Legacy VTK file of the C-alpha trace (Angstrom):
# vtk DataFile Version 3.0
C-alpha trace
ASCII
DATASET POLYDATA
POINTS 499 float
-13.886 14.727 -5.874
-15.078 12.584 -8.798
-11.479 11.926 -9.834
-10.598 10.884 -6.271
-13.601 8.542 -6.262
-12.418 7.015 -9.519
-8.917 6.496 -8.139
-10.341 4.990 -4.953
-12.490 2.604 -6.998
-9.626 1.548 -9.231
-7.325 1.191 -6.224
-9.929 -1.133 -4.731
-10.204 -3.210 -7.910
-6.451 -3.423 -8.396
-5.974 -3.684 -4.664
-8.238 -6.648 -4.039
-6.266 -9.005 -6.290
-3.020 -7.484 -5.033
-4.052 -7.896 -1.420
-5.482 -11.340 -2.138
-2.440 -12.576 -4.001
0.064 -10.941 -1.657
-1.885 -12.213 1.368
-1.859 -15.766 0.032
1.811 -15.364 -0.797
2.401 -13.899 2.646
0.677 -16.831 4.332
2.802 -19.118 2.185
5.996 -17.331 3.243
4.844 -17.121 6.826
4.111 -20.847 6.908
7.748 -21.587 6.128
8.580 -20.521 9.691
6.383 -23.432 10.921
8.098 -25.971 8.655
11.733 -24.892 8.413
14.211 -23.385 10.818
15.565 -19.921 10.011
18.815 -21.173 8.450
16.920 -23.456 6.045
15.047 -20.503 4.508
18.168 -18.383 3.851
18.730 -19.671 0.284
15.140 -18.898 -0.680
15.523 -15.420 0.807
18.580 -14.804 -1.377
16.868 -16.096 -4.511
13.886 -13.795 -4.071
16.187 -10.874 -3.344
17.677 -11.376 -6.819
14.325 -11.582 -8.644
13.460 -7.830 -8.601
16.854 -6.862 -10.058
16.478 -9.272 -12.947
12.854 -8.227 -13.468
13.918 -4.614 -13.969
16.533 -5.598 -16.544
14.012 -7.771 -18.392
11.224 -5.139 -18.449
13.430 -1.974 -18.703
10.669 0.515 -17.910
8.239 -0.497 -20.689
5.218 -0.506 -18.370
5.507 3.154 -17.299
6.557 4.079 -20.850
3.420 2.435 -22.229
1.241 4.574 -19.942
3.206 7.696 -20.833
3.148 7.312 -24.636
-0.332 5.824 -24.949
-1.613 9.348 -24.290
-0.128 10.708 -27.532
0.844 7.781 -29.803
-1.135 5.160 -31.676
-1.847 2.598 -28.954
-1.786 -0.441 -31.228
1.504 0.557 -32.821
2.995 1.256 -29.406
1.776 -2.067 -28.014
3.124 -3.994 -31.024
6.521 -2.284 -30.960
7.080 -2.783 -27.241
5.938 -6.412 -27.340
8.353 -7.240 -30.164
11.100 -5.542 -28.176
10.368 -7.279 -24.898
9.968 -10.728 -26.501
13.336 -10.426 -28.265
15.253 -9.227 -25.219
13.565 -11.756 -22.899
14.769 -14.654 -25.050
18.285 -13.204 -25.100
18.476 -12.476 -21.356
16.988 -15.869 -20.460
19.607 -17.649 -22.559
22.348 -15.783 -20.681
20.895 -16.714 -17.293
20.607 -20.374 -18.235
24.161 -20.408 -19.558
25.570 -19.037 -16.295
23.252 -20.771 -13.819
26.094 -22.608 -12.069
28.220 -19.469 -11.775
25.273 -17.608 -10.249
24.731 -20.436 -7.767
28.394 -20.286 -6.758
28.326 -16.491 -6.340
25.284 -16.638 -4.033
26.743 -19.419 -1.836
24.370 -22.071 -3.272
26.786 -24.175 -5.373
24.687 -27.335 -5.065
21.517 -25.705 -6.395
22.029 -24.364 -9.942
18.527 -25.658 -10.711
17.153 -22.800 -8.586
18.390 -20.360 -11.217
16.960 -22.456 -14.058
13.515 -22.325 -12.458
14.028 -18.658 -11.652
14.741 -17.931 -15.316
11.466 -19.549 -16.329
9.532 -17.502 -13.765
11.044 -14.207 -14.881
10.625 -15.012 -18.599
6.899 -15.718 -18.212
6.308 -12.777 -15.854
8.046 -10.431 -18.305
5.865 -11.531 -21.222
2.810 -10.811 -19.044
3.955 -7.243 -18.228
2.497 -5.432 -21.248
-0.779 -7.418 -21.342
-1.317 -6.432 -17.695
-0.446 -2.810 -18.515
-2.932 -2.912 -21.397
-5.681 -4.068 -19.047
-4.862 -1.250 -16.616
-4.644 1.394 -19.329
-7.985 0.313 -20.796
-9.625 0.314 -17.373
-10.382 -3.426 -17.200
-9.678 -4.200 -13.553
-12.001 -7.226 -13.347
-9.962 -9.342 -15.719
-6.791 -8.016 -14.131
-8.103 -9.150 -10.735
-9.136 -12.589 -11.970
-5.804 -13.360 -13.674
-3.702 -12.148 -10.747
-5.624 -14.174 -8.191
-5.783 -17.291 -10.386
-2.001 -17.302 -10.790
-1.285 -17.029 -7.080
-3.944 -19.623 -6.163
-2.295 -22.166 -8.487
1.082 -21.206 -7.016
-0.158 -21.777 -3.460
-1.839 -25.088 -4.307
1.343 -26.492 -5.872
3.490 -25.436 -2.894
1.000 -26.733 -0.315
0.763 -30.060 -2.153
4.511 -30.685 -2.528
5.807 -29.082 0.688
2.849 -29.515 3.038
1.095 -32.704 1.906
3.551 -34.973 0.068
6.123 -35.348 2.900
3.386 -36.573 5.239
1.905 -38.856 2.570
5.356 -40.338 1.830
5.647 -41.440 5.466
2.179 -43.013 5.600
1.830 -44.410 2.064
5.112 -44.278 0.107
3.578 -46.192 -2.840
0.783 -43.685 -3.448
0.262 -42.606 -7.069
0.075 -39.007 -5.843
3.816 -39.209 -5.172
4.596 -39.988 -8.822
6.084 -36.528 -9.425
7.371 -35.935 -5.903
11.104 -35.883 -5.174
11.893 -35.312 -1.464
15.427 -34.136 -2.317
13.958 -30.966 -3.912
12.581 -29.879 -0.540
12.074 -26.128 -0.257
12.824 -25.859 -3.984
9.166 -26.712 -4.587
8.449 -23.134 -3.531
10.157 -22.005 -6.767
8.418 -24.693 -8.800
5.058 -23.518 -7.487
5.941 -19.974 -8.523
6.889 -21.216 -11.990
3.568 -23.046 -12.450
1.681 -19.979 -11.180
3.502 -17.707 -13.651
2.708 -20.099 -16.494
-0.979 -20.046 -15.495
-1.004 -16.238 -15.452
0.582 -16.047 -18.896
-1.888 -18.524 -20.377
-4.870 -16.590 -18.989
-3.583 -13.487 -20.784
-3.383 -15.240 -24.147
-5.978 -12.940 -25.778
-3.949 -9.846 -24.906
-0.737 -11.562 -25.951
-1.869 -12.881 -29.358
-3.565 -9.575 -30.189
-0.213 -7.970 -30.964
1.377 -8.163 -34.419
5.073 -8.341 -35.292
5.019 -4.741 -36.406
8.076 -2.867 -35.148
8.446 0.930 -35.410
12.144 1.691 -34.885
11.628 5.451 -34.599
8.932 5.035 -31.959
11.046 2.471 -30.107
14.008 4.875 -29.891
11.751 7.624 -28.556
10.319 5.302 -25.909
13.745 3.992 -24.892
15.038 7.544 -24.477
12.261 8.079 -21.956
12.617 4.626 -20.365
16.352 4.224 -19.762
16.438 6.505 -16.686
13.583 4.416 -15.283
15.870 1.374 -15.426
18.322 3.217 -13.197
15.446 4.262 -10.932
14.229 0.662 -10.738
17.651 -0.829 -10.071
18.375 1.783 -7.438
15.037 1.095 -5.810
15.757 -2.624 -5.682
19.203 -1.976 -4.215
17.484 -0.021 -1.459
14.957 -2.783 -0.841
16.929 -5.978 -1.403
20.655 -5.339 -0.980
20.585 -6.016 2.758
19.503 -9.625 2.189
21.928 -10.115 -0.692
25.043 -8.896 1.135
24.161 -9.975 4.679
26.078 -13.247 4.682
29.048 -11.604 2.970
29.559 -8.681 5.378
28.374 -9.972 8.757
31.238 -11.081 11.013
29.736 -14.404 12.078
30.253 -18.097 11.267
28.446 -19.193 8.092
25.766 -21.209 9.922
24.914 -18.335 12.263
24.866 -15.868 9.357
22.302 -18.067 7.574
20.224 -18.284 10.745
20.197 -14.518 11.212
19.321 -13.959 7.553
16.323 -16.262 7.992
15.193 -14.342 11.094
15.684 -11.024 9.305
13.607 -12.160 6.314
10.783 -13.520 8.491
10.436 -10.240 10.393
10.807 -8.199 7.205
7.612 -9.872 5.996
5.659 -8.463 8.932
6.027 -4.979 7.453
4.508 -6.256 4.202
1.029 -4.831 4.906
2.187 -1.309 4.048
4.115 -2.580 1.040
0.975 -4.327 -0.228
-1.003 -1.093 0.011
1.741 0.839 -1.785
1.753 -1.716 -4.595
-2.009 -1.749 -5.021
-2.086 2.052 -4.948
0.605 2.252 -7.650
-1.347 -0.140 -9.859
-4.176 2.396 -10.055
-2.261 5.644 -9.463
0.288 5.489 -12.272
-2.186 5.547 -15.201
-4.461 7.845 -13.145
-1.742 10.476 -12.654
-0.900 10.539 -16.355
-4.575 10.792 -17.323
-5.117 13.665 -14.849
-2.095 15.672 -16.044
-4.098 17.707 -18.557
-6.846 18.634 -16.102
-7.023 22.189 -14.740
-6.982 21.100 -11.082
-4.476 18.282 -11.529
-2.042 19.573 -8.887
-4.761 19.978 -6.282
-5.882 16.436 -7.031
-2.357 15.112 -6.536
-2.136 16.940 -3.192
-5.420 15.450 -1.961
-4.370 11.968 -3.090
-1.178 12.351 -1.052
-3.158 13.318 2.069
-5.454 10.296 1.904
-2.496 8.062 1.110
-0.542 9.232 4.187
-3.585 8.768 6.427
-4.018 5.193 5.156
-0.310 4.437 5.670
-0.406 5.814 9.217
-3.362 3.573 10.022
-1.530 0.528 8.710
1.644 1.421 10.587
-0.392 1.542 13.807
-2.002 -1.824 13.039
1.467 -3.338 12.687
3.133 -1.443 15.542
0.361 -1.604 18.152
-0.394 -5.296 17.604
3.244 -6.347 17.368
2.901 -8.606 20.421
0.189 -10.582 18.632
2.305 -10.940 15.499
5.228 -12.123 17.635
3.084 -14.802 19.312
2.059 -16.144 15.912
5.558 -15.952 14.420
7.122 -17.916 17.274
4.548 -20.695 17.614
7.035 -23.378 16.558
10.484 -21.768 16.452
11.152 -19.150 19.147
14.247 -17.880 17.312
12.112 -15.857 14.901
11.055 -13.578 17.772
14.617 -12.294 18.199
14.180 -9.796 15.385
10.671 -8.507 16.150
12.040 -5.101 17.210
13.039 -4.229 13.620
9.459 -4.443 12.307
8.341 -0.879 13.296
11.574 0.554 11.843
10.970 -1.182 8.511
7.257 -0.310 8.575
7.916 3.419 8.945
10.579 3.140 6.250
7.890 1.666 3.995
5.653 4.672 4.746
8.461 6.973 3.595
8.878 4.861 0.453
5.173 5.173 -0.327
5.322 8.953 0.065
8.341 9.006 -2.242
6.404 7.080 -4.906
3.635 9.685 -4.668
6.144 12.511 -4.947
7.907 10.922 -7.926
5.096 11.932 -10.272
6.779 15.337 -10.747
9.724 14.003 -12.728
7.617 11.554 -14.738
5.198 14.262 -15.831
7.924 16.799 -16.656
10.132 14.272 -18.527
12.913 14.732 -15.954
13.431 11.035 -15.311
17.170 11.619 -14.934
16.410 13.454 -11.687
14.561 10.376 -10.496
17.555 8.264 -11.467
19.886 10.594 -9.563
17.743 10.464 -6.413
17.563 6.683 -6.573
21.305 6.285 -7.159
21.999 8.564 -4.186
19.597 6.488 -2.089
21.271 3.295 -3.241
24.669 4.657 -2.204
23.269 5.517 1.224
21.849 1.985 1.520
25.048 0.214 0.450
27.331 2.322 2.636
25.140 2.044 5.730
24.606 -1.717 5.298
28.325 -2.383 4.919
29.014 -0.125 7.907
26.188 -1.138 10.256
25.602 -4.864 9.568
28.984 -5.946 11.035
28.275 -3.784 14.125
24.534 -4.209 14.695
23.454 -7.153 12.504
20.005 -6.977 10.962
19.064 -4.080 13.291
21.663 -1.962 11.511
20.264 -3.061 8.165
16.732 -2.036 9.216
17.956 1.441 10.187
19.826 1.679 6.884
16.554 1.018 5.031
14.753 3.611 7.160
17.471 6.237 6.546
17.569 5.632 2.803
13.813 6.052 2.294
13.713 9.142 4.511
16.529 10.684 2.440
14.806 9.893 -0.877
11.461 11.228 0.343
12.876 14.575 1.494
15.082 14.999 -1.589
12.251 14.254 -4.005
9.949 16.687 -2.198
12.464 19.551 -2.340
13.261 19.023 -6.026
9.632 18.461 -6.945
8.560 21.731 -5.382
11.179 23.484 -7.488
10.276 22.006 -10.882
6.590 21.044 -10.495
5.105 22.694 -7.431
2.196 20.779 -5.911
0.331 22.331 -2.945
0.765 19.442 -0.506
-0.696 19.949 2.980
2.815 19.690 4.396
2.117 20.694 8.013
-0.870 18.396 8.246
1.029 15.439 6.747
3.948 15.925 9.149
1.489 16.194 12.053
-0.125 12.856 11.140
3.267 11.137 10.933
4.430 12.608 14.261
1.149 11.711 15.985
1.387 8.156 14.666
4.922 7.815 16.056
3.903 9.249 19.451
0.975 6.825 19.721
3.294 3.902 18.976
5.766 4.949 21.691
2.946 5.630 24.143
1.803 2.040 23.696
5.362 0.770 24.123
5.660 2.794 27.343
2.464 1.273 28.723
3.865 -2.208 28.126
6.926 -1.378 30.253
4.676 -0.873 33.281
2.262 -3.742 32.586
3.400 -6.357 30.083
0.284 -8.418 29.466
-0.939 -9.585 26.029
-4.608 -8.839 26.768
-3.805 -5.374 28.102
-1.605 -4.821 25.054
-4.424 -5.715 22.638
-7.002 -3.643 24.538
-4.857 -0.497 24.639
-3.893 -1.041 20.984
-7.556 -1.055 19.944
-8.290 2.077 22.012
-5.304 3.999 20.603
-6.086 2.956 17.025
-9.691 4.102 17.381
-8.526 7.344 18.980
-6.297 8.083 15.985
-9.130 7.314 13.579
-11.505 9.565 15.561
-8.966 12.404 15.471
-8.458 12.114 11.707
-12.220 11.872 11.151
-12.723 15.110 13.080
-9.983 16.958 11.212
-10.971 15.665 7.751
-14.739 15.573 8.332
-15.599 17.794 5.361
-13.456 15.656 3.058
-14.981 12.384 4.235
-18.513 13.771 3.945
-18.070 13.910 0.165
-17.309 10.186 -0.118
-20.060 7.828 -1.305
-21.614 5.364 1.185
-19.441 6.337 4.188
-19.982 10.099 3.781
-23.297 10.087 5.661
-21.528 8.852 8.818
-19.385 12.000 8.986
LINES 1 500
499 0 1 2 3 4 5 6 7 8 9 10 11 12 13 14 15 16 17 18 19 20 21 22 23 24 25 26 27 28 29 30 31 32 33 34 35 36 37 38 39 40 41 42 43 44 45 46 47 48 49 50 51 52 53 54 55 56 57 58 59 60 61 62 63 64 65 66 67 68 69 70 71 72 73 74 75 76 77 78 79 80 81 82 83 84 85 86 87 88 89 90 91 92 93 94 95 96 97 98 99 100 101 102 103 104 105 106 107 108 109 110 111 112 113 114 115 116 117 118 119 120 121 122 123 124 125 126 127 128 129 130 131 132 133 134 135 136 137 138 139 140 141 142 143 144 145 146 147 148 149 150 151 152 153 154 155 156 157 158 159 160 161 162 163 164 165 166 167 168 169 170 171 172 173 174 175 176 177 178 179 180 181 182 183 184 185 186 187 188 189 190 191 192 193 194 195 196 197 198 199 200 201 202 203 204 205 206 207 208 209 210 211 212 213 214 215 216 217 218 219 220 221 222 223 224 225 226 227 228 229 230 231 232 233 234 235 236 237 238 239 240 241 242 243 244 245 246 247 248 249 250 251 252 253 254 255 256 257 258 259 260 261 262 263 264 265 266 267 268 269 270 271 272 273 274 275 276 277 278 279 280 281 282 283 284 285 286 287 288 289 290 291 292 293 294 295 296 297 298 299 300 301 302 303 304 305 306 307 308 309 310 311 312 313 314 315 316 317 318 319 320 321 322 323 324 325 326 327 328 329 330 331 332 333 334 335 336 337 338 339 340 341 342 343 344 345 346 347 348 349 350 351 352 353 354 355 356 357 358 359 360 361 362 363 364 365 366 367 368 369 370 371 372 373 374 375 376 377 378 379 380 381 382 383 384 385 386 387 388 389 390 391 392 393 394 395 396 397 398 399 400 401 402 403 404 405 406 407 408 409 410 411 412 413 414 415 416 417 418 419 420 421 422 423 424 425 426 427 428 429 430 431 432 433 434 435 436 437 438 439 440 441 442 443 444 445 446 447 448 449 450 451 452 453 454 455 456 457 458 459 460 461 462 463 464 465 466 467 468 469 470 471 472 473 474 475 476 477 478 479 480 481 482 483 484 485 486 487 488 489 490 491 492 493 494 495 496 497 498
């Protein structure tokens, strides 16, 4: 249990800044629906759908590779070699992006905004250079500094966006000669969202200067080749994962059979509702921050497999709770989302589909430890490529027929396929004694509770009744889990005495 406690503590430390930063970012994204109509946010949606793909190419698996090889190689030599590598390639890739900024703008149906891709290049360049310093903090178990830097970057980001998008337009109407408007250009508009991100990334990089300047230009070619041999399948895994997550928003306007203006409007609605499923995604991200180095460190322990199985159980329980928070209180989220523009409520029905898909994705990430520990990353690449093919085919097939509803089901289907495939292969090559029946039971019970609540609303559709029954059902699920897992919870510090 001590190892589980350690993981829980680290998840909390890495999770707080992740939750804090993602929550602030979420509020920032969410606020766009109060300022801009759906069609006006479509370009920003496309830009941020591109970012993860480029990030993977810029970082090419060095973070996971650093955790993997720091267990057996000289850490300083490894850190120096990978930093020299990532600095060199980042300069090269950034130059290419800047050179073709106009062509990229044309290809994404934003021909009048090549500057978006210039700012985007700056964001990705700075974020890439911060990758290994952040990994070093995680590997050395220094979550406090990690938390401070992450939160500081997003706070600066939010302040810049709020100032230029929220405050300056109002100030320009009341006092157009104000000195505060010296650097404000109203024609940039929603582009200030990217500028805020750029300033936030620069702040993050500067706060990591000690970790950055600690490396020396000492490059070990032999070590680099060994690391790259391990890392290149992870690039495929990463790209495939981003195809699964982002391709729907990238191709939507190209495959939907609607006029351009309506396609932009629907893309904006789709993106706004996609964000409502972000709570589970936030938890998955914060869990991965702590879990990846934890899993590698536990690999040599005698009871490592049992530990992995218990981690999976607690993870699934947490995901089920968050799915119920999203699904049972969906009426409340809809009320908030549609305060100014009612059109955003048109897509609220896709949120539970995407949320359960995110649960499957989180389970897949837990399962994926088998191929990382056994150096079978090519299997991970194969699973991800297969999932990407499922995503692309279903999006091209279903978007013209069902719009963003079809895209949501494509995401759900892809993650379910990857989860099942990874489990079956993992049990063959690195058998972990997961509590399979219990995990399936929790997922089924969660789904039944959600549909029970939906059924109640058919007979009596009232927001207060909806909230009351949601609270009762959520507490009932928690009570059931607490009864079943009482002995497990009793071993936890602080809360154990209540079980």
